[in-house]
N, CA and C atoms of all chains as a GROMACS GRO file, in nm:
protein
  642
    1MET      N    1   1.492   4.481   3.141
    1MET     CA    2   1.399   4.366   3.154
    1MET      C    3   1.327   4.374   3.281
    2ASN      N    4   1.210   4.322   3.282
    2ASN     CA    5   1.128   4.324   3.416
    2ASN      C    6   1.210   4.244   3.517
    3PHE      N    7   1.202   4.298   3.637
    3PHE     CA    8   1.286   4.232   3.751
    3PHE      C    9   1.240   4.094   3.785
    4TRP      N   10   1.106   4.074   3.784
    4TRP     CA   11   1.048   3.953   3.835
    4TRP      C   12   1.072   3.841   3.725
    5VAL      N   13   1.058   3.878   3.602
    5VAL     CA   14   1.083   3.780   3.498
    5VAL      C   15   1.227   3.730   3.497
    6GLU      N   16   1.312   3.828   3.523
    6GLU     CA   17   1.458   3.793   3.520
    6GLU      C   18   1.477   3.701   3.641
    7LEU      N   19   1.418   3.726   3.767
    7LEU     CA   20   1.442   3.656   3.895
    7LEU      C   21   1.395   3.505   3.846
    8LEU      N   22   1.278   3.497   3.795
    8LEU     CA   23   1.203   3.367   3.760
    8LEU      C   24   1.316   3.291   3.677
    9ILE      N   25   1.364   3.340   3.576
    9ILE     CA   26   1.445   3.274   3.479
    9ILE      C   27   1.576   3.229   3.558
   10THR      N   28   1.628   3.316   3.633
   10THR     CA   29   1.745   3.288   3.722
   10THR      C   30   1.718   3.166   3.798
   11ILE      N   31   1.614   3.172   3.886
   11ILE     CA   32   1.595   3.059   3.974
   11ILE      C   33   1.570   2.934   3.901
   12LEU      N   34   1.504   2.944   3.771
   12LEU     CA   35   1.486   2.806   3.711
   12LEU      C   36   1.624   2.761   3.654
   13LEU      N   37   1.704   2.849   3.606
   13LEU     CA   38   1.846   2.813   3.545
   13LEU      C   39   1.929   2.753   3.663
   14ILE      N   40   1.921   2.811   3.788
   14ILE     CA   41   2.006   2.770   3.889
   14ILE      C   42   1.961   2.622   3.942
   15ILE      N   43   1.830   2.606   3.944
   15ILE     CA   44   1.768   2.468   3.968
   15ILE      C   45   1.819   2.375   3.870
   16GLY      N   46   1.808   2.411   3.735
   16GLY     CA   47   1.856   2.309   3.625
   16GLY      C   48   2.004   2.277   3.639
   17GLY      N   49   2.088   2.396   3.660
   17GLY     CA   50   2.229   2.361   3.670
   17GLY      C   51   2.274   2.276   3.776
   18VAL      N   52   2.210   2.305   3.898
   18VAL     CA   53   2.246   2.212   4.022
   18VAL      C   54   2.201   2.078   3.986
   19PHE      N   55   2.094   2.052   3.935
   19PHE     CA   56   2.056   1.904   3.917
   19PHE      C   57   2.156   1.840   3.805
   20VAL      N   58   2.177   1.908   3.699
   20VAL     CA   59   2.285   1.858   3.601
   20VAL      C   60   2.413   1.833   3.670
   21LEU      N   61   2.460   1.910   3.752
   21LEU     CA   62   2.597   1.887   3.826
   21LEU      C   63   2.574   1.776   3.923
   22VAL      N   64   2.463   1.768   4.000
   22VAL     CA   65   2.448   1.654   4.089
   22VAL      C   66   2.431   1.520   4.016
   23GLY      N   67   2.362   1.515   3.899
   23GLY     CA   68   2.367   1.394   3.820
   23GLY      C   69   2.500   1.350   3.775
   24SER      N   70   2.585   1.447   3.735
   24SER     CA   71   2.722   1.400   3.691
   24SER      C   72   2.814   1.362   3.811
   25ILE      N   73   2.787   1.436   3.927
   25ILE     CA   74   2.866   1.389   4.052
   25ILE      C   75   2.835   1.248   4.086
   26GLY      N   76   2.695   1.224   4.070
   26GLY     CA   77   2.646   1.083   4.108
   26GLY      C   78   2.703   0.976   4.013
   27LEU      N   79   2.719   1.011   3.868
   27LEU     CA   80   2.773   0.930   3.776
   27LEU      C   81   2.900   0.901   3.815
   28SER      N   82   2.994   0.991   3.860
   28SER     CA   83   3.128   0.970   3.873
   28SER      C   84   3.166   0.906   4.021
   29ARG      N   85   3.070   0.924   4.118
   29ARG     CA   86   3.096   0.880   4.254
   29ARG      C   87   3.043   0.744   4.301
   30LEU      N   88   2.923   0.711   4.243
   30LEU     CA   89   2.850   0.605   4.296
   30LEU      C   90   2.929   0.471   4.266
   31PRO      N   91   2.899   0.366   4.349
   31PRO     CA   92   3.004   0.252   4.352
   31PRO      C   93   2.978   0.156   4.235
   32ASP      N   94   2.851   0.128   4.184
   32ASP     CA   95   2.852   0.010   4.086
   32ASP      C   96   2.752   0.067   3.983
   33PHE      N   97   2.745  -0.012   3.879
   33PHE     CA   98   2.674   0.027   3.749
   33PHE      C   99   2.514   0.040   3.787
   34TYR      N  100   2.461  -0.031   3.852
   34TYR     CA  101   2.311  -0.026   3.867
   34TYR      C  102   2.275   0.090   3.956
   35THR      N  103   2.367   0.147   4.056
   35THR     CA  104   2.334   0.262   4.122
   35THR      C  105   2.379   0.383   4.029
   36ARG      N  106   2.487   0.370   3.955
   36ARG     CA  107   2.520   0.482   3.870
   36ARG      C  108   2.410   0.511   3.763
   37LEU      N  109   2.334   0.424   3.729
   37LEU     CA  110   2.234   0.425   3.617
   37LEU      C  111   2.128   0.535   3.661
   38HIS      N  112   2.096   0.540   3.789
   38HIS     CA  113   1.984   0.630   3.822
   38HIS      C  114   2.023   0.778   3.840
   39ALA      N  115   2.162   0.801   3.864
   39ALA     CA  116   2.194   0.942   3.879
   39ALA      C  117   2.164   1.037   3.760
   40PRO      N  118   2.207   1.008   3.641
   40PRO     CA  119   2.187   1.093   3.528
   40PRO      C  120   2.051   1.124   3.492
   41THR      N  121   1.958   1.033   3.538
   41THR     CA  122   1.821   1.044   3.503
   41THR      C  123   1.764   1.178   3.564
   42LYS      N  124   1.810   1.216   3.674
   42LYS     CA  125   1.775   1.341   3.739
   42LYS      C  126   1.825   1.453   3.654
   43ALA      N  127   1.939   1.439   3.605
   43ALA     CA  128   1.988   1.554   3.528
   43ALA      C  129   1.911   1.565   3.394
   44THR      N  130   1.870   1.451   3.347
   44THR     CA  131   1.775   1.462   3.215
   44THR      C  132   1.649   1.520   3.250
   45THR      N  133   1.572   1.486   3.340
   45THR     CA  134   1.448   1.534   3.368
   45THR      C  135   1.440   1.662   3.436
   46VAL      N  136   1.472   1.675   3.562
   46VAL     CA  137   1.460   1.803   3.636
   46VAL      C  138   1.563   1.909   3.579
   47GLY      N  139   1.692   1.857   3.574
   47GLY     CA  140   1.793   1.962   3.520
   47GLY      C  141   1.754   2.022   3.383
   48MET      N  142   1.737   1.948   3.281
   48MET     CA  143   1.720   1.982   3.144
   48MET      C  144   1.583   2.047   3.142
   49GLY      N  145   1.478   2.000   3.226
   49GLY     CA  146   1.358   2.064   3.224
   49GLY      C  147   1.367   2.204   3.278
   50GLY      N  148   1.443   2.228   3.379
   50GLY     CA  149   1.466   2.366   3.432
   50GLY      C  150   1.526   2.463   3.343
   51ILE      N  151   1.635   2.407   3.269
   51ILE     CA  152   1.707   2.498   3.166
   51ILE      C  153   1.617   2.525   3.052
   52LEU      N  154   1.541   2.430   3.006
   52LEU     CA  155   1.454   2.438   2.882
   52LEU      C  156   1.344   2.539   2.922
   53ILE      N  157   1.280   2.526   3.040
   53ILE     CA  158   1.166   2.622   3.078
   53ILE      C  159   1.216   2.756   3.096
   54ALA      N  160   1.337   2.771   3.150
   54ALA     CA  161   1.400   2.900   3.159
   54ALA      C  162   1.418   2.963   3.024
   55SER      N  163   1.462   2.879   2.927
   55SER     CA  164   1.484   2.928   2.792
   55SER      C  165   1.356   2.968   2.718
   56MET      N  166   1.243   2.896   2.766
   56MET     CA  167   1.115   2.912   2.701
   56MET      C  168   1.055   3.045   2.747
   57VAL      N  169   1.075   3.074   2.878
   57VAL     CA  170   1.036   3.186   2.939
   57VAL      C  171   1.103   3.324   2.883
   58LEU      N  172   1.226   3.303   2.864
   58LEU     CA  173   1.307   3.416   2.818
   58LEU      C  174   1.266   3.439   2.660
   59MET      N  175   1.255   3.352   2.591
   59MET     CA  176   1.231   3.364   2.451
   59MET      C  177   1.078   3.408   2.420
   60THR      N  178   0.995   3.377   2.508
   60THR     CA  179   0.853   3.417   2.501
   60THR      C  180   0.857   3.567   2.535
   61TYR      N  181   0.938   3.609   2.644
   61TYR     CA  182   0.941   3.741   2.676
   61TYR      C  183   1.012   3.834   2.583
   62GLN      N  184   1.124   3.786   2.512
   62GLN     CA  185   1.182   3.860   2.418
   62GLN      C  186   1.123   3.884   2.285
   63GLN      N  187   1.054   3.769   2.241
   63GLN     CA  188   0.998   3.782   2.101
   63GLN      C  189   0.848   3.817   2.105
   64GLY      N  190   0.785   3.802   2.229
   64GLY     CA  191   0.644   3.872   2.233
   64GLY      C  192   0.545   3.751   2.214
   65TYR      N  193   0.578   3.637   2.141
   65TYR     CA  194   0.484   3.531   2.118
   65TYR      C  195   0.522   3.400   2.197
   66PHE      N  196   0.439   3.301   2.214
   66PHE     CA  197   0.462   3.200   2.279
   66PHE      C  198   0.557   3.100   2.213
   67SER      N  199   0.671   3.064   2.276
   67SER     CA  200   0.774   2.985   2.209
   67SER      C  201   0.764   2.833   2.254
   68VAL      N  202   0.754   2.736   2.167
   68VAL     CA  203   0.724   2.596   2.210
   68VAL      C  204   0.824   2.500   2.152
   69HIS      N  205   0.942   2.556   2.091
   69HIS     CA  206   1.044   2.474   2.050
   69HIS      C  207   1.094   2.391   2.170
   70GLU      N  208   1.122   2.461   2.277
   70GLU     CA  209   1.189   2.393   2.395
   70GLU      C  210   1.113   2.280   2.457
   71LEU      N  211   0.962   2.312   2.442
   71LEU     CA  212   0.872   2.200   2.512
   71LEU      C  213   0.901   2.068   2.420
   72LEU      N  214   0.922   2.093   2.281
   72LEU     CA  215   0.941   1.976   2.191
   72LEU      C  216   1.074   1.899   2.250
   73ILE      N  217   1.180   1.956   2.278
   73ILE     CA  218   1.295   1.893   2.326
   73ILE      C  219   1.271   1.835   2.473
   74THR      N  220   1.200   1.900   2.563
   74THR     CA  221   1.167   1.852   2.690
   74THR      C  222   1.088   1.727   2.678
   75MET      N  223   0.985   1.720   2.588
   75MET     CA  224   0.887   1.610   2.564
   75MET      C  225   0.980   1.484   2.519
   76PHE      N  226   1.068   1.515   2.423
   76PHE     CA  227   1.147   1.424   2.349
   76PHE      C  228   1.244   1.352   2.476
   77LEU      N  229   1.306   1.438   2.550
   77LEU     CA  230   1.395   1.394   2.648
   77LEU      C  231   1.321   1.305   2.744
   78LEU      N  232   1.204   1.355   2.793
   78LEU     CA  233   1.125   1.283   2.883
   78LEU      C  234   1.082   1.145   2.837
   79ILE      N  235   1.043   1.142   2.713
   79ILE     CA  236   1.001   1.015   2.641
   79ILE      C  237   1.117   0.910   2.639
   80THR      N  238   1.247   0.966   2.594
   80THR     CA  239   1.344   0.870   2.553
   80THR      C  240   1.426   0.823   2.681
   81ALA      N  241   1.425   0.917   2.795
   81ALA     CA  242   1.520   0.880   2.904
   81ALA      C  243   1.487   0.736   2.961
   82PRO      N  244   1.357   0.699   2.988
   82PRO     CA  245   1.327   0.556   3.039
   82PRO      C  246   1.370   0.455   2.938
   83ILE      N  247   1.362   0.478   2.812
   83ILE     CA  248   1.395   0.379   2.708
   83ILE      C  249   1.544   0.345   2.715
   84THR      N  250   1.611   0.460   2.734
   84THR     CA  251   1.755   0.450   2.732
   84THR      C  252   1.810   0.370   2.861
   85ALA      N  253   1.747   0.401   2.970
   85ALA     CA  254   1.785   0.341   3.096
   85ALA      C  255   1.756   0.197   3.086
   86HIS      N  256   1.641   0.157   3.031
   86HIS     CA  257   1.604   0.015   3.012
   86HIS      C  258   1.715  -0.048   2.930
   87MET      N  259   1.738  -0.006   2.814
   87MET     CA  260   1.842  -0.054   2.720
   87MET      C  261   1.975  -0.089   2.793
   88LEU      N  262   2.014   0.017   2.868
   88LEU     CA  263   2.143   0.011   2.946
   88LEU      C  264   2.141  -0.094   3.044
   89ALA      N  265   2.019  -0.093   3.127
   89ALA     CA  266   2.021  -0.202   3.235
   89ALA      C  267   2.020  -0.356   3.173
   90LYS      N  268   1.952  -0.360   3.055
   90LYS     CA  269   1.957  -0.493   2.990
   90LYS      C  270   2.096  -0.531   2.936
   91THR      N  271   2.163  -0.428   2.894
   91THR     CA  272   2.318  -0.452   2.845
   91THR      C  273   2.398  -0.503   2.962
   92ALA      N  274   2.373  -0.423   3.080
   92ALA     CA  275   2.463  -0.458   3.192
   92ALA      C  276   2.425  -0.592   3.257
   93LEU      N  277   2.301  -0.629   3.235
   93LEU     CA  278   2.262  -0.770   3.289
   93LEU      C  279   2.326  -0.866   3.194
   94HIS      N  280   2.329  -0.831   3.055
   94HIS     CA  281   2.378  -0.940   2.970
   94HIS      C  282   2.519  -0.949   2.979
   95HIS      N  283   2.598  -0.828   3.023
   95HIS     CA  284   2.730  -0.844   3.033
   95HIS      C  285   2.782  -0.894   3.173
   96GLN      N  286   2.676  -0.939   3.254
   96GLN     CA  287   2.698  -0.981   3.395
   96GLN      C  288   2.778  -0.888   3.476
   97ASN      N  289   2.741  -0.757   3.475
   97ASN     CA  290   2.809  -0.654   3.559
   97ASN      C  291   2.771  -0.710   3.705
   98LYS      N  292   2.887  -0.675   3.790
   98LYS     CA  293   2.872  -0.716   3.919
   98LYS      C  294   2.787  -0.613   3.995
   99ALA      N  295   2.706  -0.641   4.077
   99ALA     CA  296   2.619  -0.538   4.161
   99ALA      C  297   2.694  -0.541   4.290
  100LEU      N  298   2.657  -0.446   4.377
  100LEU     CA  299   2.714  -0.438   4.518
  100LEU      C  300   2.678  -0.563   4.586
  101LYS      N  301   2.756  -0.600   4.688
  101LYS     CA  302   2.736  -0.708   4.773
  101LYS      C  303   2.588  -0.691   4.847
  102ARG      N  304   2.580  -0.560   4.896
  102ARG     CA  305   2.446  -0.550   4.982
  102ARG      C  306   2.330  -0.527   4.897
  103THR      N  307   2.328  -0.546   4.768
  103THR     CA  308   2.201  -0.532   4.692
  103THR      C  309   2.119  -0.651   4.723
  104ARG      N  310   2.004  -0.625   4.762
  104ARG     CA  311   1.888  -0.719   4.783
  104ARG      C  312   1.842  -0.795   4.658
  105SER      N  313   1.788  -0.909   4.674
  105SER     CA  314   1.732  -0.994   4.585
  105SER      C  315   1.821  -1.018   4.459
  106GLN      N  316   1.940  -1.042   4.486
  106GLN     CA  317   2.029  -1.073   4.368
  106GLN      C  318   1.997  -1.202   4.302
  107GLN      N  319   1.923  -1.303   4.357
  107GLN     CA  320   1.893  -1.418   4.280
  107GLN      C  321   1.802  -1.383   4.169
  108LEU      N  322   1.736  -1.261   4.170
  108LEU     CA  323   1.654  -1.239   4.044
  108LEU      C  324   1.727  -1.188   3.929
  109MET      N  325   1.856  -1.162   3.946
  109MET     CA  326   1.930  -1.104   3.830
  109MET      C  327   1.950  -1.221   3.722
  110GLU      N  328   1.961  -1.340   3.767
  110GLU     CA  329   1.995  -1.452   3.663
  110GLU      C  330   1.868  -1.484   3.576
  111PRO      N  331   1.735  -1.494   3.631
  111PRO     CA  332   1.637  -1.513   3.539
  111PRO      C  333   1.610  -1.393   3.468
  112ALA      N  334   1.635  -1.265   3.513
  112ALA     CA  335   1.614  -1.150   3.435
  112ALA      C  336   1.704  -1.150   3.309
  113ARG      N  337   1.824  -1.197   3.347
  113ARG     CA  338   1.924  -1.205   3.219
  113ARG      C  339   1.886  -1.306   3.122
  114GLU      N  340   1.819  -1.423   3.172
  114GLU     CA  341   1.771  -1.517   3.073
  114GLU      C  342   1.630  -1.468   3.020
  115GLN      N  343   1.586  -1.364   3.061
  115GLN     CA  344   1.442  -1.305   3.013
  115GLN      C  345   1.341  -1.406   3.056
  116GLN      N  346   1.347  -1.475   3.168
  116GLN     CA  347   1.242  -1.568   3.215
  116GLN      C  348   1.167  -1.495   3.326
  117PRO      N  349   1.044  -1.530   3.345
  117PRO     CA  350   0.980  -1.481   3.474
  117PRO      C  351   1.036  -1.537   3.606
  118PRO      N  352   1.034  -1.459   3.731
  118PRO     CA  353   1.094  -1.489   3.839
  118PRO      C  354   1.074  -1.628   3.885
  119HIS      N  355   0.954  -1.696   3.878
  119HIS     CA  356   0.930  -1.822   3.930
  119HIS      C  357   0.979  -1.934   3.866
  120HIS      N  358   1.028  -1.908   3.737
  120HIS     CA  359   1.090  -2.010   3.654
  120HIS      C  360   1.188  -2.097   3.725
  121THR      N  361   1.284  -2.031   3.779
  121THR     CA  362   1.390  -2.112   3.844
  121THR      C  363   1.347  -2.192   3.969
  122ALA      N  364   1.247  -2.122   4.040
  122ALA     CA  365   1.196  -2.183   4.164
  122ALA      C  366   1.136  -2.328   4.144
  123GLU      N  367   1.070  -2.347   4.024
  123GLU     CA  368   1.012  -2.472   3.992
  123GLU      C  369   1.128  -2.570   3.977
  124HIS      N  370   1.239  -2.543   3.922
  124HIS     CA  371   1.340  -2.637   3.898
  124HIS      C  372   1.410  -2.668   4.029
  125ASP      N  373   1.421  -2.569   4.126
  125ASP     CA  374   1.485  -2.598   4.248
  125ASP      C  375   1.399  -2.676   4.342
  126MET      N  376   2.196   4.065   3.614
  126MET     CA  377   2.163   3.927   3.704
  126MET      C  378   2.162   3.803   3.612
  127LEU      N  379   2.082   3.822   3.494
  127LEU     CA  380   2.052   3.699   3.400
  127LEU      C  381   2.186   3.658   3.346
  128ASN      N  382   2.279   3.754   3.306
  128ASN     CA  383   2.411   3.710   3.226
  128ASN      C  384   2.498   3.637   3.330
  129THR      N  385   2.496   3.692   3.461
  129THR     CA  386   2.586   3.627   3.555
  129THR      C  387   2.536   3.478   3.588
  130ALA      N  388   2.394   3.473   3.596
  130ALA     CA  389   2.337   3.336   3.607
  130ALA      C  390   2.371   3.236   3.496
  131ILE      N  391   2.355   3.292   3.380
  131ILE     CA  392   2.396   3.203   3.265
  131ILE      C  393   2.543   3.160   3.267
  132LEU      N  394   2.628   3.260   3.303
  132LEU     CA  395   2.766   3.220   3.323
  132LEU      C  396   2.789   3.110   3.417
  133ILE      N  397   2.723   3.129   3.543
  133ILE     CA  398   2.751   3.035   3.652
  133ILE      C  399   2.703   2.890   3.612
  134VAL      N  400   2.577   2.889   3.551
  134VAL     CA  401   2.512   2.767   3.511
  134VAL      C  402   2.601   2.696   3.407
  135SER      N  403   2.653   2.784   3.323
  135SER     CA  404   2.746   2.725   3.211
  135SER      C  405   2.869   2.672   3.277
  136GLY      N  406   2.939   2.717   3.387
  136GLY     CA  407   3.028   2.661   3.453
  136GLY      C  408   2.992   2.541   3.522
  137MET      N  409   2.880   2.530   3.580
  137MET     CA  410   2.841   2.394   3.645
  137MET      C  411   2.824   2.298   3.527
  138VAL      N  412   2.769   2.324   3.418
  138VAL     CA  413   2.756   2.222   3.316
  138VAL      C  414   2.898   2.177   3.264
  139CYS      N  415   2.982   2.272   3.253
  139CYS     CA  416   3.128   2.220   3.216
  139CYS      C  417   3.180   2.140   3.307
  140VAL      N  418   3.174   2.175   3.443
  140VAL     CA  419   3.218   2.080   3.548
  140VAL      C  420   3.164   1.944   3.534
  141ALA      N  421   3.027   1.930   3.509
  141ALA     CA  422   2.962   1.814   3.490
  141ALA      C  423   3.012   1.736   3.370
  142LEU      N  424   3.034   1.799   3.262
  142LEU     CA  425   3.088   1.736   3.130
  142LEU      C  426   3.241   1.676   3.160
  143ILE      N  427   3.320   1.752   3.251
  143ILE     CA  428   3.447   1.707   3.275
  143ILE      C  429   3.432   1.563   3.363
  144LEU      N  430   3.336   1.574   3.458
  144LEU     CA  431   3.309   1.439   3.547
  144LEU      C  432   3.264   1.324   3.457
  145ASN      N  433   3.174   1.363   3.353
  145ASN     CA  434   3.133   1.252   3.266
  145ASN      C  435   3.248   1.198   3.194
  146LEU      N  436   3.336   1.291   3.136
  146LEU     CA  437   3.444   1.255   3.074
  146LEU      C  438   3.546   1.164   3.158
  147TRP      N  439   3.555   1.199   3.285
  147TRP     CA  440   3.646   1.105   3.370
  147TRP      C  441   3.577   0.971   3.367
  148ARG      N  442   3.437   0.965   3.385
  148ARG     CA  443   3.368   0.833   3.394
  148ARG      C  444   3.388   0.762   3.256
  149LEU      N  445   3.389   0.834   3.136
  149LEU     CA  446   3.403   0.767   3.018
  149LEU      C  447   3.537   0.703   2.990
  150LEU      N  448   3.643   0.774   3.051
  150LEU     CA  449   3.773   0.725   3.031
  150LEU      C  450   3.808   0.623   3.127
  151ARG      N  451   3.741   0.627   3.247
  151ARG     CA  452   3.777   0.539   3.358
  151ARG      C  453   3.698   0.409   3.370
  152GLY      N  454   3.564   0.422   3.318
  152GLY     CA  455   3.460   0.327   3.332
  152GLY      C  456   3.499   0.201   3.331
  153PRO      N  457   3.478   0.100   3.447
  153PRO     CA  458   3.526  -0.032   3.428
  153PRO      C  459   3.473  -0.112   3.330
  154ASP      N  460   3.352  -0.082   3.287
  154ASP     CA  461   3.280  -0.162   3.185
  154ASP      C  462   3.226  -0.086   3.065
  155LEU      N  463   3.189  -0.156   2.962
  155LEU     CA  464   3.150  -0.094   2.843
  155LEU      C  465   3.005  -0.012   2.867
  156SER      N  466   2.921  -0.075   2.942
  156SER     CA  467   2.790  -0.006   2.964
  156SER      C  468   2.810   0.127   3.040
  157ASP      N  469   2.931   0.139   3.125
  157ASP     CA  470   2.948   0.258   3.198
  157ASP      C  471   2.989   0.362   3.101
  158ARG      N  472   3.059   0.323   3.001
  158ARG     CA  473   3.111   0.421   2.894
  158ARG      C  474   2.995   0.458   2.821
  159ILE      N  475   2.904   0.394   2.783
  159ILE     CA  476   2.776   0.416   2.710
  159ILE      C  477   2.694   0.524   2.791
  160LEU      N  478   2.678   0.488   2.926
  160LEU     CA  479   2.597   0.578   3.003
  160LEU      C  480   2.677   0.707   3.017
  161ALA      N  481   2.804   0.715   3.027
  161ALA     CA  482   2.879   0.854   3.032
  161ALA      C  483   2.848   0.924   2.898
  162LEU      N  484   2.856   0.860   2.784
  162LEU     CA  485   2.830   0.916   2.647
  162LEU      C  486   2.695   0.981   2.650
  163ASP      N  487   2.590   0.898   2.699
  163ASP     CA  488   2.445   0.935   2.701
  163ASP      C  489   2.432   1.056   2.787
  164THR      N  490   2.502   1.075   2.907
  164THR     CA  491   2.498   1.179   2.988
  164THR      C  492   2.566   1.310   2.919
  165MET      N  493   2.670   1.279   2.852
  165MET     CA  494   2.740   1.393   2.786
  165MET      C  495   2.666   1.456   2.682
  166TYR      N  496   2.584   1.380   2.604
  166TYR     CA  497   2.511   1.449   2.497
  166TYR      C  498   2.392   1.541   2.556
  167ILE      N  499   2.346   1.493   2.667
  167ILE     CA  500   2.233   1.561   2.738
  167ILE      C  501   2.293   1.701   2.791
  168ASN      N  502   2.418   1.682   2.853
  168ASN     CA  503   2.476   1.806   2.899
  168ASN      C  504   2.512   1.895   2.795
  169SER      N  505   2.550   1.851   2.671
  169SER     CA  506   2.590   1.941   2.566
  169SER      C  507   2.463   2.014   2.510
  170ILE      N  508   2.344   1.944   2.515
  170ILE     CA  509   2.222   2.011   2.478
  170ILE      C  510   2.214   2.141   2.568
  171ALA      N  511   2.228   2.113   2.698
  171ALA     CA  512   2.222   2.228   2.804
  171ALA      C  513   2.305   2.342   2.760
  172LEU      N  514   2.440   2.299   2.736
  172LEU     CA  515   2.542   2.393   2.698
  172LEU      C  516   2.493   2.489   2.587
  173ILE      N  517   2.441   2.417   2.475
  173ILE     CA  518   2.407   2.477   2.352
  173ILE      C  519   2.289   2.576   2.377
  174LEU      N  520   2.196   2.530   2.467
  174LEU     CA  521   2.092   2.615   2.490
  174LEU      C  522   2.121   2.743   2.562
  175LEU      N  523   2.219   2.720   2.657
  175LEU     CA  524   2.273   2.834   2.735
  175LEU      C  525   2.347   2.935   2.657
  176TYR      N  526   2.413   2.878   2.546
  176TYR     CA  527   2.477   2.971   2.456
  176TYR      C  528   2.384   3.050   2.376
  177GLY      N  529   2.274   2.978   2.333
  177GLY     CA  530   2.168   3.040   2.260
  177GLY      C  531   2.102   3.161   2.356
  178MET      N  532   2.094   3.132   2.482
  178MET     CA  533   2.027   3.232   2.576
  178MET      C  534   2.112   3.346   2.581
  179HIS      N  535   2.252   3.324   2.594
  179HIS     CA  536   2.342   3.420   2.615
  179HIS      C  537   2.348   3.518   2.488
  180MET      N  538   2.342   3.456   2.357
  180MET     CA  539   2.334   3.531   2.240
  180MET      C  540   2.213   3.592   2.213
  181GLY      N  541   2.097   3.547   2.282
  181GLY     CA  542   1.965   3.601   2.250
  181GLY      C  543   1.911   3.568   2.122
  182THR      N  544   1.945   3.445   2.067
  182THR     CA  545   1.882   3.403   1.942
  182THR      C  546   1.822   3.269   1.978
  183GLY      N  547   1.725   3.239   1.887
  183GLY     CA  548   1.656   3.106   1.899
  183GLY      C  549   1.710   3.018   1.785
  184LEU      N  550   1.820   3.042   1.742
  184LEU     CA  551   1.880   2.973   1.624
  184LEU      C  552   1.932   2.839   1.653
  185TYR      N  553   1.970   2.816   1.791
  185TYR     CA  554   2.037   2.698   1.836
  185TYR      C  555   1.945   2.583   1.866
  186PHE      N  556   1.811   2.614   1.868
  186PHE     CA  557   1.726   2.500   1.922
  186PHE      C  558   1.730   2.381   1.820
  187GLU      N  559   1.744   2.415   1.688
  187GLU     CA  560   1.739   2.309   1.596
  187GLU      C  561   1.856   2.219   1.612
  188ALA      N  562   1.971   2.289   1.645
  188ALA     CA  563   2.090   2.192   1.671
  188ALA      C  564   2.077   2.126   1.796
  189ALA      N  565   2.005   2.180   1.904
  189ALA     CA  566   1.986   2.094   2.037
  189ALA      C  567   1.887   1.985   1.998
  190LEU      N  568   1.785   2.007   1.927
  190LEU     CA  569   1.690   1.888   1.879
  190LEU      C  570   1.761   1.789   1.804
  191LEU      N  571   1.838   1.833   1.707
  191LEU     CA  572   1.916   1.733   1.636
  191LEU      C  573   2.002   1.636   1.719
  192ILE      N  574   2.070   1.704   1.824
  192ILE     CA  575   2.165   1.636   1.901
  192ILE      C  576   2.077   1.538   1.994
  193ALA      N  577   1.962   1.581   2.036
  193ALA     CA  578   1.875   1.495   2.124
  193ALA      C  579   1.851   1.378   2.055
  194MET      N  580   1.792   1.397   1.908
  194MET     CA  581   1.742   1.271   1.837
  194MET      C  582   1.848   1.185   1.811
  195LEU      N  583   1.975   1.243   1.760
  195LEU     CA  584   2.093   1.149   1.715
  195LEU      C  585   2.151   1.093   1.840
  196GLY      N  586   2.156   1.155   1.947
  196GLY     CA  587   2.213   1.102   2.077
  196GLY      C  588   2.143   0.974   2.117
  197PHE      N  589   1.997   0.997   2.116
  197PHE     CA  590   1.914   0.877   2.168
  197PHE      C  591   1.935   0.762   2.061
  198VAL      N  592   1.918   0.786   1.933
  198VAL     CA  593   1.934   0.674   1.837
  198VAL      C  594   2.079   0.609   1.855
  199SER      N  595   2.184   0.688   1.867
  199SER     CA  596   2.318   0.623   1.888
  199SER      C  597   2.313   0.542   1.996
  200THR      N  598   2.268   0.593   2.120
  200THR     CA  599   2.276   0.514   2.241
  200THR      C  600   2.191   0.369   2.227
  201VAL      N  601   2.086   0.386   2.168
  201VAL     CA  602   2.003   0.256   2.148
  201VAL      C  603   2.083   0.155   2.054
  202ALA      N  604   2.157   0.226   1.935
  202ALA     CA  605   2.230   0.144   1.855
  202ALA      C  606   2.335   0.076   1.929
  203LEU      N  607   2.412   0.151   2.008
  203LEU     CA  608   2.525   0.093   2.097
  203LEU      C  609   2.473  -0.016   2.184
  204CYS      N  610   2.369   0.010   2.247
  204CYS     CA  611   2.321  -0.104   2.345
  204CYS      C  612   2.268  -0.234   2.266
  205LYS      N  613   2.206  -0.201   2.149
  205LYS     CA  614   2.160  -0.315   2.059
  205LYS      C  615   2.286  -0.386   2.018
  206TYR      N  616   2.397  -0.322   1.972
  206TYR     CA  617   2.503  -0.395   1.935
  206TYR      C  618   2.570  -0.480   2.040
  207LEU      N  619   2.581  -0.431   2.169
  207LEU     CA  620   2.629  -0.502   2.267
  207LEU      C  621   2.535  -0.610   2.319
  208LEU      N  622   2.402  -0.606   2.281
  208LEU     CA  623   2.315  -0.711   2.342
  208LEU      C  624   2.316  -0.811   2.239
  209ARG      N  625   2.304  -0.785   2.105
  209ARG     CA  626   2.270  -0.887   2.012
  209ARG      C  627   2.402  -0.914   1.923
  210GLY      N  628   2.499  -0.819   1.923
  210GLY     CA  629   2.620  -0.842   1.834
  210GLY      C  630   2.591  -0.789   1.693
  211ASP      N  631   2.471  -0.732   1.673
  211ASP     CA  632   2.437  -0.674   1.542
  211ASP      C  633   2.336  -0.577   1.579
  212ILE      N  634   2.318  -0.473   1.483
  212ILE     CA  635   2.236  -0.362   1.513
  212ILE      C  636   2.106  -0.389   1.441
  213ILE      N  637   2.098  -0.412   1.308
  213ILE     CA  638   1.990  -0.446   1.230
  213ILE      C  639   1.993  -0.604   1.189
  214GLU      N  640   1.908  -0.676   1.246
  214GLU     CA  641   1.916  -0.814   1.219
  214GLU      C  642   1.826  -0.858   1.094
   0.00000   0.00000   0.00000
């Protein structure tokens, strides 16, 4: 195999693997749910993107024609990651998960849980 | 070089899966466990793709695509169940 193609695939794979690992370390080490929520998103976008593009380059080089299966998975993951994060954040608000003490603007959590605009409670106060 | 890189990255993804499993078992709240499951299916897609690259076939992409779609649907269904107490109202 051509040396430069192999080098490109290797670099993409290493970038993807490092991001996947960092996302999981963040998931297991960060202190509360709302900070934990953002760590695996890096694994989904950059990590999986790197591995999928490496696979795309390899398959294109081996088969001789342009391979787009992987692009399909990349697009699907990029579309669904924000929806999943939004649903999980809504679930955590609904279950009244505790945020860290030093989180700013914690008074906005209650109206967000009630699905009201932020100024709604200010009128009653 | 490529085979070594695939092996190293597979090891990284396996360590990531073990860390996710730790969060899945320990997670103080239900949403933590759902988040860990969500990350686990994404990492398993990476593992399947790496296996396909190692074997040199494109046969495993369909399995990866299926896992991506079913994982997304199951995560949304679990969140919906926790939010509303019902999945299809």
